[in-house]
mmCIF file as Biopython writes it, N, C-alpha, C and O atoms, coordinates in Angstrom:
data_model
#
loop_
_atom_site.group_PDB
_atom_site.id
_atom_site.type_symbol
_atom_site.label_atom_id
_atom_site.label_alt_id
_atom_site.label_comp_id
_atom_site.label_asym_id
_atom_site.label_entity_id
_atom_site.label_seq_id
_atom_site.pdbx_PDB_ins_code
_atom_site.Cartn_x
_atom_site.Cartn_y
_atom_site.Cartn_z
_atom_site.occupancy
_atom_site.B_iso_or_equiv
_atom_site.auth_seq_id
_atom_site.auth_asym_id
_atom_site.pdbx_PDB_model_num
ATOM 1   N N  . MET A ? 1  ? 1.022   -1.358 0.003  1.0 0.0 1  A 1 
ATOM 2   C CA . MET A ? 1  ? -0.269  -0.096 0.110  1.0 0.0 1  A 1 
ATOM 3   C C  . MET A ? 1  ? 1.295   1.590  0.012  1.0 0.0 1  A 1 
ATOM 4   O O  . MET A ? 1  ? 2.469   1.747  0.346  1.0 0.0 1  A 1 
ATOM 5   N N  . SER A ? 2  ? 0.151   2.416  -0.673 1.0 0.0 2  A 1 
ATOM 6   C CA . SER A ? 2  ? 1.588   3.413  -1.064 1.0 0.0 2  A 1 
ATOM 7   C C  . SER A ? 2  ? 0.597   4.145  -0.092 1.0 0.0 2  A 1 
ATOM 8   O O  . SER A ? 2  ? -0.589  4.006  0.208  1.0 0.0 2  A 1 
ATOM 9   N N  . ASN A ? 3  ? 2.026   5.322  0.407  1.0 0.0 3  A 1 
ATOM 10  C CA . ASN A ? 3  ? 1.292   6.612  1.058  1.0 0.0 3  A 1 
ATOM 11  C C  . ASN A ? 3  ? 0.331   6.923  0.781  1.0 0.0 3  A 1 
ATOM 12  O O  . ASN A ? 3  ? -0.523  7.179  1.629  1.0 0.0 3  A 1 
ATOM 13  N N  . ASP A ? 4  ? 0.043   7.047  -0.946 1.0 0.0 4  A 1 
ATOM 14  C CA . ASP A ? 4  ? -1.004  8.024  -1.650 1.0 0.0 4  A 1 
ATOM 15  C C  . ASP A ? 4  ? -2.271  6.974  -1.012 1.0 0.0 4  A 1 
ATOM 16  O O  . ASP A ? 4  ? -3.220  7.520  -0.448 1.0 0.0 4  A 1 
ATOM 17  N N  . SER A ? 5  ? -2.245  5.931  -1.094 1.0 0.0 5  A 1 
ATOM 18  C CA . SER A ? 5  ? -3.716  5.134  -0.845 1.0 0.0 5  A 1 
ATOM 19  C C  . SER A ? 5  ? -4.146  5.934  1.143  1.0 0.0 5  A 1 
ATOM 20  O O  . SER A ? 5  ? -5.258  6.146  1.628  1.0 0.0 5  A 1 
ATOM 21  N N  . LYS A ? 6  ? -3.444  6.050  1.463  1.0 0.0 6  A 1 
ATOM 22  C CA . LYS A ? 6  ? -3.594  6.086  2.791  1.0 0.0 6  A 1 
ATOM 23  C C  . LYS A ? 6  ? -4.587  7.195  3.132  1.0 0.0 6  A 1 
ATOM 24  O O  . LYS A ? 6  ? -4.525  8.264  2.526  1.0 0.0 6  A 1 
ATOM 25  N N  . PRO A ? 7  ? -5.774  6.916  4.364  1.0 0.0 7  A 1 
ATOM 26  C CA . PRO A ? 7  ? -6.556  8.262  4.535  1.0 0.0 7  A 1 
ATOM 27  C C  . PRO A ? 7  ? -5.945  9.622  5.289  1.0 0.0 7  A 1 
ATOM 28  O O  . PRO A ? 7  ? -5.354  9.820  6.350  1.0 0.0 7  A 1 
ATOM 29  N N  . GLU A ? 8  ? -6.105  9.915  4.899  1.0 0.0 8  A 1 
ATOM 30  C CA . GLU A ? 8  ? -5.263  11.558 5.717  1.0 0.0 8  A 1 
ATOM 31  C C  . GLU A ? 8  ? -5.946  11.550 7.459  1.0 0.0 8  A 1 
ATOM 32  O O  . GLU A ? 8  ? -7.098  11.186 7.691  1.0 0.0 8  A 1 
ATOM 33  N N  . THR A ? 9  ? -5.311  11.859 8.165  1.0 0.0 9  A 1 
ATOM 34  C CA . THR A ? 9  ? -5.266  11.630 9.406  1.0 0.0 9  A 1 
ATOM 35  C C  . THR A ? 9  ? -4.907  12.631 10.072 1.0 0.0 9  A 1 
ATOM 36  O O  . THR A ? 9  ? -3.724  12.581 10.409 1.0 0.0 9  A 1 
ATOM 37  N N  . LYS A ? 10 ? -5.664  13.847 10.511 1.0 0.0 10 A 1 
ATOM 38  C CA . LYS A ? 10 ? -5.901  14.457 11.193 1.0 0.0 10 A 1 
ATOM 39  C C  . LYS A ? 10 ? -6.159  14.705 13.077 1.0 0.0 10 A 1 
ATOM 40  O O  . LYS A ? 10 ? -6.429  13.841 13.911 1.0 0.0 10 A 1 
ATOM 41  N N  . VAL A ? 11 ? -6.015  15.740 13.216 1.0 0.0 11 A 1 
ATOM 42  C CA . VAL A ? 11 ? -6.612  16.109 14.831 1.0 0.0 11 A 1 
ATOM 43  C C  . VAL A ? 11 ? -7.303  17.692 14.966 1.0 0.0 11 A 1 
ATOM 44  O O  . VAL A ? 11 ? -7.097  18.698 14.288 1.0 0.0 11 A 1 
ATOM 45  N N  . THR A ? 12 ? -7.999  17.511 15.869 1.0 0.0 12 A 1 
ATOM 46  C CA . THR A ? 12 ? -8.968  19.232 15.495 1.0 0.0 12 A 1 
ATOM 47  C C  . THR A ? 12 ? -9.702  18.893 17.441 1.0 0.0 12 A 1 
ATOM 48  O O  . THR A ? 12 ? -10.048 17.949 18.152 1.0 0.0 12 A 1 
ATOM 49  N N  . ILE A ? 13 ? -9.541  20.851 17.504 1.0 0.0 13 A 1 
ATOM 50  C CA . ILE A ? 13 ? -10.061 21.013 18.977 1.0 0.0 13 A 1 
ATOM 51  C C  . ILE A ? 13 ? -11.422 20.648 18.977 1.0 0.0 13 A 1 
ATOM 52  O O  . ILE A ? 13 ? -11.967 19.933 18.135 1.0 0.0 13 A 1 
ATOM 53  N N  . GLU A ? 14 ? -11.880 21.106 19.838 1.0 0.0 14 A 1 
ATOM 54  C CA . GLU A ? 14 ? -13.325 21.735 20.118 1.0 0.0 14 A 1 
ATOM 55  C C  . GLU A ? 14 ? -13.499 22.034 21.532 1.0 0.0 14 A 1 
ATOM 56  O O  . GLU A ? 14 ? -13.175 21.136 22.310 1.0 0.0 14 A 1 
ATOM 57  N N  . LYS A ? 15 ? -13.915 23.044 21.979 1.0 0.0 15 A 1 
ATOM 58  C CA . LYS A ? 15 ? -15.196 23.211 22.292 1.0 0.0 15 A 1 
ATOM 59  C C  . LYS A ? 15 ? -15.958 22.775 23.286 1.0 0.0 15 A 1 
ATOM 60  O O  . LYS A ? 15 ? -17.104 22.723 22.840 1.0 0.0 15 A 1 
ATOM 61  N N  . LEU A ? 16 ? -15.934 22.393 24.529 1.0 0.0 16 A 1 
ATOM 62  C CA . LEU A ? 16 ? -17.308 21.626 24.937 1.0 0.0 16 A 1 
ATOM 63  C C  . LEU A ? 16 ? -17.982 22.332 25.512 1.0 0.0 16 A 1 
ATOM 64  O O  . LEU A ? 16 ? -17.668 23.377 26.083 1.0 0.0 16 A 1 
ATOM 65  N N  . ARG A ? 17 ? -19.160 21.756 25.412 1.0 0.0 17 A 1 
ATOM 66  C CA . ARG A ? 17 ? -20.943 22.437 26.329 1.0 0.0 17 A 1 
ATOM 67  C C  . ARG A ? 17 ? -20.624 23.034 27.624 1.0 0.0 17 A 1 
ATOM 68  O O  . ARG A ? 17 ? -21.372 23.734 28.307 1.0 0.0 17 A 1 
ATOM 69  N N  . ASN A ? 18 ? -19.157 22.595 27.941 1.0 0.0 18 A 1 
ATOM 70  C CA . ASN A ? 18 ? -19.274 22.473 29.865 1.0 0.0 18 A 1 
ATOM 71  C C  . ASN A ? 18 ? -18.347 23.880 29.702 1.0 0.0 18 A 1 
ATOM 72  O O  . ASN A ? 18 ? -18.174 24.602 30.684 1.0 0.0 18 A 1 
ATOM 73  N N  . GLY A ? 19 ? -17.739 24.224 28.328 1.0 0.0 19 A 1 
ATOM 74  C CA . GLY A ? 19 ? -16.412 25.472 28.383 1.0 0.0 19 A 1 
ATOM 75  C C  . GLY A ? 19 ? -15.150 24.616 28.592 1.0 0.0 19 A 1 
ATOM 76  O O  . GLY A ? 19 ? -14.247 25.392 28.276 1.0 0.0 19 A 1 
ATOM 77  N N  . ARG A ? 20 ? -14.450 23.171 29.034 1.0 0.0 20 A 1 
ATOM 78  C CA . ARG A ? 20 ? -13.731 22.463 28.689 1.0 0.0 20 A 1 
ATOM 79  C C  . ARG A ? 20 ? -13.138 22.017 27.403 1.0 0.0 20 A 1 
ATOM 80  O O  . ARG A ? 20 ? -14.091 21.537 26.788 1.0 0.0 20 A 1 
ATOM 81  N N  . TRP A ? 21 ? -12.066 21.918 26.665 1.0 0.0 21 A 1 
ATOM 82  C CA . TRP A ? 21 ? -11.507 21.652 25.669 1.0 0.0 21 A 1 
ATOM 83  C C  . TRP A ? 21 ? -11.833 19.715 25.196 1.0 0.0 21 A 1 
ATOM 84  O O  . TRP A ? 21 ? -12.291 18.734 25.781 1.0 0.0 21 A 1 
ATOM 85  N N  . ALA A ? 22 ? -11.349 19.976 24.019 1.0 0.0 22 A 1 
ATOM 86  C CA . ALA A ? 22 ? -11.463 18.301 23.776 1.0 0.0 22 A 1 
ATOM 87  C C  . ALA A ? 22 ? -10.411 17.934 21.909 1.0 0.0 22 A 1 
ATOM 88  O O  . ALA A ? 22 ? -9.810  18.675 21.131 1.0 0.0 22 A 1 
ATOM 89  N N  . PHE A ? 23 ? -10.600 16.960 21.928 1.0 0.0 23 A 1 
ATOM 90  C CA . PHE A ? 23 ? -9.606  16.790 20.761 1.0 0.0 23 A 1 
ATOM 91  C C  . PHE A ? 23 ? -10.323 15.617 19.975 1.0 0.0 23 A 1 
ATOM 92  O O  . PHE A ? 23 ? -10.687 14.681 20.687 1.0 0.0 23 A 1 
ATOM 93  N N  . VAL A ? 24 ? -10.510 15.547 18.999 1.0 0.0 24 A 1 
ATOM 94  C CA . VAL A ? 24 ? -11.210 14.817 18.178 1.0 0.0 24 A 1 
ATOM 95  C C  . VAL A ? 24 ? -10.035 14.784 16.990 1.0 0.0 24 A 1 
ATOM 96  O O  . VAL A ? 24 ? -9.458  15.683 16.378 1.0 0.0 24 A 1 
ATOM 97  N N  . LEU A ? 25 ? -9.919  12.731 16.935 1.0 0.0 25 A 1 
ATOM 98  C CA . LEU A ? 25 ? -9.462  12.285 15.171 1.0 0.0 25 A 1 
ATOM 99  C C  . LEU A ? 25 ? -10.129 12.200 14.620 1.0 0.0 25 A 1 
ATOM 100 O O  . LEU A ? 25 ? -11.147 11.692 15.090 1.0 0.0 25 A 1 
ATOM 101 N N  . LYS A ? 26 ? -10.136 12.599 13.218 1.0 0.0 26 A 1 
ATOM 102 C CA . LYS A ? 26 ? -10.452 11.957 12.183 1.0 0.0 26 A 1 
ATOM 103 C C  . LYS A ? 26 ? -9.448  11.136 11.098 1.0 0.0 26 A 1 
ATOM 104 O O  . LYS A ? 26 ? -8.493  11.642 10.510 1.0 0.0 26 A 1 
ATOM 105 N N  . ARG A ? 27 ? -9.746  10.234 11.024 1.0 0.0 27 A 1 
ATOM 106 C CA . ARG A ? 27 ? -9.094  9.590  9.731  1.0 0.0 27 A 1 
ATOM 107 C C  . ARG A ? 27 ? -9.931  9.391  8.901  1.0 0.0 27 A 1 
ATOM 108 O O  . ARG A ? 27 ? -11.031 8.946  9.230  1.0 0.0 27 A 1 
ATOM 109 N N  . GLY A ? 28 ? -9.553  9.730  7.352  1.0 0.0 28 A 1 
ATOM 110 C CA . GLY A ? 28 ? -10.354 9.859  5.979  1.0 0.0 28 A 1 
ATOM 111 C C  . GLY A ? 28 ? -12.052 10.328 6.912  1.0 0.0 28 A 1 
ATOM 112 O O  . GLY A ? 28 ? -12.378 11.084 7.827  1.0 0.0 28 A 1 
ATOM 113 N N  . THR A ? 29 ? -12.513 9.660  6.287  1.0 0.0 29 A 1 
ATOM 114 C CA . THR A ? 29 ? -14.067 9.877  6.441  1.0 0.0 29 A 1 
ATOM 115 C C  . THR A ? 29 ? -14.359 9.291  7.818  1.0 0.0 29 A 1 
ATOM 116 O O  . THR A ? 29 ? -15.461 9.743  8.127  1.0 0.0 29 A 1 
ATOM 117 N N  . VAL A ? 30 ? -13.913 8.511  8.787  1.0 0.0 30 A 1 
ATOM 118 C CA . VAL A ? 30 ? -14.065 8.696  9.666  1.0 0.0 30 A 1 
ATOM 119 C C  . VAL A ? 30 ? -14.260 9.289  11.065 1.0 0.0 30 A 1 
ATOM 120 O O  . VAL A ? 30 ? -13.483 8.698  11.815 1.0 0.0 30 A 1 
ATOM 121 N N  . VAL A ? 31 ? -14.912 10.134 11.679 1.0 0.0 31 A 1 
ATOM 122 C CA . VAL A ? 31 ? -14.344 10.733 13.133 1.0 0.0 31 A 1 
ATOM 123 C C  . VAL A ? 31 ? -14.862 10.233 14.435 1.0 0.0 31 A 1 
ATOM 124 O O  . VAL A ? 31 ? -15.954 9.786  14.785 1.0 0.0 31 A 1 
ATOM 125 N N  . TYR A ? 32 ? -13.732 10.449 15.039 1.0 0.0 32 A 1 
ATOM 126 C CA . TYR A ? 32 ? -13.375 9.613  16.275 1.0 0.0 32 A 1 
ATOM 127 C C  . TYR A ? 32 ? -14.479 10.803 17.185 1.0 0.0 32 A 1 
ATOM 128 O O  . TYR A ? 32 ? -14.682 11.931 16.735 1.0 0.0 32 A 1 
ATOM 129 N N  . PRO A ? 33 ? -15.163 10.263 18.616 1.0 0.0 33 A 1 
ATOM 130 C CA . PRO A ? 33 ? -16.185 11.167 19.342 1.0 0.0 33 A 1 
ATOM 131 C C  . PRO A ? 33 ? -14.974 12.129 19.750 1.0 0.0 33 A 1 
ATOM 132 O O  . PRO A ? 33 ? -13.891 12.141 19.166 1.0 0.0 33 A 1 
ATOM 133 N N  . ALA A ? 34 ? -15.291 12.868 20.753 1.0 0.0 34 A 1 
ATOM 134 C CA . ALA A ? 34 ? -14.846 13.618 21.345 1.0 0.0 34 A 1 
ATOM 135 C C  . ALA A ? 34 ? -13.848 13.496 22.529 1.0 0.0 34 A 1 
ATOM 136 O O  . ALA A ? 34 ? -14.514 13.716 23.540 1.0 0.0 34 A 1 
ATOM 137 N N  . HIS A ? 35 ? -12.936 13.321 22.771 1.0 0.0 35 A 1 
ATOM 138 C CA . HIS A ? 35 ? -11.924 13.047 23.835 1.0 0.0 35 A 1 
ATOM 139 C C  . HIS A ? 35 ? -11.524 13.497 24.669 1.0 0.0 35 A 1 
ATOM 140 O O  . HIS A ? 35 ? -10.543 13.967 24.093 1.0 0.0 35 A 1 
ATOM 141 N N  . GLY A ? 36 ? -11.354 13.957 26.129 1.0 0.0 36 A 1 
ATOM 142 C CA . GLY A ? 36 ? -10.677 15.007 27.331 1.0 0.0 36 A 1 
ATOM 143 C C  . GLY A ? 36 ? -11.388 15.738 27.420 1.0 0.0 36 A 1 
ATOM 144 O O  . GLY A ? 36 ? -12.182 16.141 26.571 1.0 0.0 36 A 1 
ATOM 145 N N  . GLN A ? 37 ? -11.228 16.084 28.569 1.0 0.0 37 A 1 
ATOM 146 C CA . GLN A ? 37 ? -11.786 17.680 29.232 1.0 0.0 37 A 1 
ATOM 147 C C  . GLN A ? 37 ? -10.326 18.141 29.722 1.0 0.0 37 A 1 
ATOM 148 O O  . GLN A ? 37 ? -9.457  17.697 30.474 1.0 0.0 37 A 1 
ATOM 149 N N  . PHE A ? 38 ? -10.449 18.880 29.182 1.0 0.0 38 A 1 
ATOM 150 C CA . PHE A ? 38 ? -9.128  19.567 29.152 1.0 0.0 38 A 1 
ATOM 151 C C  . PHE A ? 38 ? -9.226  20.944 29.632 1.0 0.0 38 A 1 
ATOM 152 O O  . PHE A ? 38 ? -9.966  21.548 28.855 1.0 0.0 38 A 1 
ATOM 153 N N  . SER A ? 39 ? -8.703  21.902 30.803 1.0 0.0 39 A 1 
ATOM 154 C CA . SER A ? 39 ? -8.823  23.340 31.075 1.0 0.0 39 A 1 
ATOM 155 C C  . SER A ? 39 ? -8.725  24.183 29.727 1.0 0.0 39 A 1 
ATOM 156 O O  . SER A ? 39 ? -9.422  25.172 29.502 1.0 0.0 39 A 1 
ATOM 157 N N  . ASN A ? 40 ? -7.751  23.653 28.845 1.0 0.0 40 A 1 
ATOM 158 C CA . ASN A ? 40 ? -7.761  25.026 28.060 1.0 0.0 40 A 1 
ATOM 159 C C  . ASN A ? 40 ? -6.515  24.464 26.390 1.0 0.0 40 A 1 
ATOM 160 O O  . ASN A ? 40 ? -5.449  23.878 26.579 1.0 0.0 40 A 1 
ATOM 161 N N  . GLN A ? 41 ? -6.926  24.758 25.260 1.0 0.0 41 A 1 
ATOM 162 C CA . GLN A ? 41 ? -6.894  24.552 24.179 1.0 0.0 41 A 1 
ATOM 163 C C  . GLN A ? 41 ? -5.247  24.172 24.508 1.0 0.0 41 A 1 
ATOM 164 O O  . GLN A ? 41 ? -5.117  22.975 24.252 1.0 0.0 41 A 1 
ATOM 165 N N  . ILE A ? 42 ? -4.294  24.595 24.854 1.0 0.0 42 A 1 
ATOM 166 C CA . ILE A ? 42 ? -2.769  23.529 24.727 1.0 0.0 42 A 1 
ATOM 167 C C  . ILE A ? 42 ? -2.925  22.395 25.261 1.0 0.0 42 A 1 
ATOM 168 O O  . ILE A ? 42 ? -2.874  21.322 24.660 1.0 0.0 42 A 1 
ATOM 169 N N  . GLU A ? 43 ? -3.165  22.586 26.654 1.0 0.0 43 A 1 
ATOM 170 C CA . GLU A ? 43 ? -3.620  21.006 26.904 1.0 0.0 43 A 1 
ATOM 171 C C  . GLU A ? 43 ? -4.755  20.010 25.718 1.0 0.0 43 A 1 
ATOM 172 O O  . GLU A ? 43 ? -4.492  19.404 24.679 1.0 0.0 43 A 1 
ATOM 173 N N  . ALA A ? 44 ? -4.977  20.046 25.847 1.0 0.0 44 A 1 
ATOM 174 C CA . ALA A ? 44 ? -5.971  19.155 24.032 1.0 0.0 44 A 1 
ATOM 175 C C  . ALA A ? 44 ? -5.172  19.532 22.965 1.0 0.0 44 A 1 
ATOM 176 O O  . ALA A ? 44 ? -4.726  18.597 22.299 1.0 0.0 44 A 1 
ATOM 177 N N  . ILE A ? 45 ? -4.896  20.576 22.652 1.0 0.0 45 A 1 
ATOM 178 C CA . ILE A ? 45 ? -4.007  19.966 21.741 1.0 0.0 45 A 1 
ATOM 179 C C  . ILE A ? 45 ? -2.605  19.366 21.822 1.0 0.0 45 A 1 
ATOM 180 O O  . ILE A ? 45 ? -2.109  18.939 20.780 1.0 0.0 45 A 1 
ATOM 181 N N  . ALA A ? 46 ? -1.930  19.295 22.953 1.0 0.0 46 A 1 
ATOM 182 C CA . ALA A ? 46 ? -0.963  18.399 22.743 1.0 0.0 46 A 1 
ATOM 183 C C  . ALA A ? 46 ? -1.209  17.235 23.067 1.0 0.0 46 A 1 
ATOM 184 O O  . ALA A ? 46 ? -0.620  16.381 22.405 1.0 0.0 46 A 1 
ATOM 185 N N  . ALA A ? 47 ? -2.073  16.790 24.094 1.0 0.0 47 A 1 
ATOM 186 C CA . ALA A ? 47 ? -2.991  15.208 24.323 1.0 0.0 47 A 1 
ATOM 187 C C  . ALA A ? 47 ? -3.258  14.774 22.541 1.0 0.0 47 A 1 
ATOM 188 O O  . ALA A ? 47 ? -2.513  14.015 21.922 1.0 0.0 47 A 1 
ATOM 189 N N  . GLY A ? 48 ? -4.337  15.376 22.027 1.0 0.0 48 A 1 
ATOM 190 C CA . GLY A ? 48 ? -4.484  15.347 20.451 1.0 0.0 48 A 1 
ATOM 191 C C  . GLY A ? 48 ? -3.346  15.268 19.153 1.0 0.0 48 A 1 
ATOM 192 O O  . GLY A ? 48 ? -3.472  14.952 17.970 1.0 0.0 48 A 1 
ATOM 193 N N  . GLN A ? 49 ? -2.490  15.595 19.757 1.0 0.0 49 A 1 
ATOM 194 C CA . GLN A ? 49 ? -1.445  15.219 18.878 1.0 0.0 49 A 1 
ATOM 195 C C  . GLN A ? 49 ? -0.722  13.628 19.407 1.0 0.0 49 A 1 
ATOM 196 O O  . GLN A ? 49 ? -0.548  12.544 18.850 1.0 0.0 49 A 1 
ATOM 197 N N  . ALA A ? 50 ? -0.457  14.145 20.680 1.0 0.0 50 A 1 
ATOM 198 C CA . ALA A ? 50 ? 0.107   12.382 20.964 1.0 0.0 50 A 1 
ATOM 199 C C  . ALA A ? 50 ? -0.713  11.064 20.677 1.0 0.0 50 A 1 
ATOM 200 O O  . ALA A ? 50 ? -0.410  9.871  20.687 1.0 0.0 50 A 1 
ATOM 201 N N  . ALA A ? 51 ? -2.203  11.960 20.341 1.0 0.0 51 A 1 
ATOM 202 C CA . ALA A ? 51 ? -2.893  10.322 20.530 1.0 0.0 51 A 1 
ATOM 203 C C  . ALA A ? 51 ? -3.006  9.828  18.545 1.0 0.0 51 A 1 
ATOM 204 O O  . ALA A ? 51 ? -3.274  8.739  18.039 1.0 0.0 51 A 1 
ATOM 205 N N  . LEU A ? 52 ? -2.648  11.253 17.851 1.0 0.0 52 A 1 
ATOM 206 C CA . LEU A ? 52 ? -2.511  10.851 16.353 1.0 0.0 52 A 1 
ATOM 207 C C  . LEU A ? 52 ? -1.077  10.366 16.383 1.0 0.0 52 A 1 
ATOM 208 O O  . LEU A ? 52 ? -0.859  9.561  15.478 1.0 0.0 52 A 1 
ATOM 209 N N  . ARG A ? 53 ? 0.096   10.653 17.258 1.0 0.0 53 A 1 
ATOM 210 C CA . ARG A ? 53 ? 1.662   9.685  16.944 1.0 0.0 53 A 1 
ATOM 211 C C  . ARG A ? 53 ? 1.650   8.568  17.589 1.0 0.0 53 A 1 
ATOM 212 O O  . ARG A ? 53 ? 2.694   7.933  17.741 1.0 0.0 53 A 1 
ATOM 213 N N  . ALA A ? 54 ? 0.520   8.161  18.054 1.0 0.0 54 A 1 
ATOM 214 C CA . ALA A ? 54 ? 0.678   6.652  19.059 1.0 0.0 54 A 1 
ATOM 215 C C  . ALA A ? 54 ? 0.064   5.561  17.268 1.0 0.0 54 A 1 
ATOM 216 O O  . ALA A ? 54 ? 0.510   4.508  16.811 1.0 0.0 54 A 1 
ATOM 217 N N  . LEU A ? 55 ? -1.277  6.650  16.664 1.0 0.0 55 A 1 
ATOM 218 C CA . LEU A ? 55 ? -1.860  5.977  15.816 1.0 0.0 55 A 1 
ATOM 219 C C  . LEU A ? 55 ? -1.213  6.085  14.955 1.0 0.0 55 A 1 
ATOM 220 O O  . LEU A ? 55 ? -1.115  4.932  14.535 1.0 0.0 55 A 1 
ATOM 221 N N  . GLU A ? 56 ? -0.423  6.956  14.087 1.0 0.0 56 A 1 
ATOM 222 C CA . GLU A ? 56 ? 0.318   6.452  12.932 1.0 0.0 56 A 1 
ATOM 223 C C  . GLU A ? 56 ? 1.720   5.312  13.465 1.0 0.0 56 A 1 
ATOM 224 O O  . GLU A ? 56 ? 2.301   4.431  12.832 1.0 0.0 56 A 1 
ATOM 225 N N  . SER A ? 57 ? 1.917   5.862  15.028 1.0 0.0 57 A 1 
ATOM 226 C CA . SER A ? 57 ? 3.431   4.866  14.275 1.0 0.0 57 A 1 
ATOM 227 C C  . SER A ? 57 ? 2.883   3.203  14.824 1.0 0.0 57 A 1 
ATOM 228 O O  . SER A ? 57 ? 3.618   2.229  14.991 1.0 0.0 57 A 1 
ATOM 229 N N  . ASN A ? 58 ? 1.301   3.269  15.037 1.0 0.0 58 A 1 
ATOM 230 C CA . ASN A ? 58 ? 0.372   1.436  14.701 1.0 0.0 58 A 1 
ATOM 231 C C  . ASN A ? 58 ? 0.069   1.160  13.612 1.0 0.0 58 A 1 
ATOM 232 O O  . ASN A ? 58 ? -0.300  -0.008 13.487 1.0 0.0 58 A 1 
ATOM 233 N N  . ARG A ? 59 ? 0.065   1.879  12.554 1.0 0.0 59 A 1 
ATOM 234 C CA . ARG A ? 59 ? -0.209  1.724  10.936 1.0 0.0 59 A 1 
ATOM 235 C C  . ARG A ? 59 ? 1.490   0.479  10.990 1.0 0.0 59 A 1 
ATOM 236 O O  . ARG A ? 59 ? 1.899   -0.052 9.958  1.0 0.0 59 A 1 
#
């Protein structure tokens, strides 16, 4: 399988209704549920990037 045929994987952050932050992983057309209850955007970004690296290393 070439790199061109692998689905794009990215992480985004969202502000939850309770004012906390979460990250969302998207792989191709699959969107995984929001994960985390972080107090600020920086924590959510860091956790999301770590989850993305872990996911990509398992490919």
